[in-house]
C-alpha positions, 0 to 999 in steps of 0.5 A: 500500500502506498501511504503519503504523509502531509506536511503537518505530519512531518513537522509534528514528527520533527519539531514536536518529537511526536511519538505518535507521528514517528510511530506512524512513519515507522509503521508505514516504512516497515509495512507499506511504502512511505511517499512524500510529495516534493511540495510537502518537503518544500513547505516543511523547509519554509515552515521550519525556517519561518516558525522554528528557525531550523536549517532547511537541511534538517529535513533531509537529515530527518528523512535519512531515517525513513526510506521514502518515495518522492512524488513530484508531479508537475501540476497541470494548469488545466481543469483541477482534478478536485476542488479545495477550499485552500489552494495550498492543499491542491498540490498535495492532493494532486500528488496523491491522486496522480501518484496513485496513493492509497492513503493520505495521512493528514491533520489538515481538516480541509482535506477531509472535506474533499471528495475523492475515491482515492486516496483515502484521507485519514487523520493520524488517530484513524491511521493508528487505530485502523492499521497499527492498533489492530495488528 
């Protein structure tokens, strides 16, 4: 199964040292294929610098612990695949749809409002209860 994590999951695991987020990342890399959108990496670098004063190289060090597939589609400027309330969410959804992602793990409530057949959009607690605590 191809599982993509959103930027907020990456930030929570890196900055707040969230054991829940790290458990999710570890589970994904051990049981599935971890996928990360290039957009999420760039967004995380920007947020780390603006809000936390971290060097953008920190994110590359972080990902050395997690093998992942980079999803880097060129966003088509034609008709959108889906409608999003926040335009910053579109590149993530576009990457997930075109990258044939099965599950998108995110804490972004706006993404739960978007109706798509695939990927399944799950909150971290839902991913934990469905895939980790049930095993």
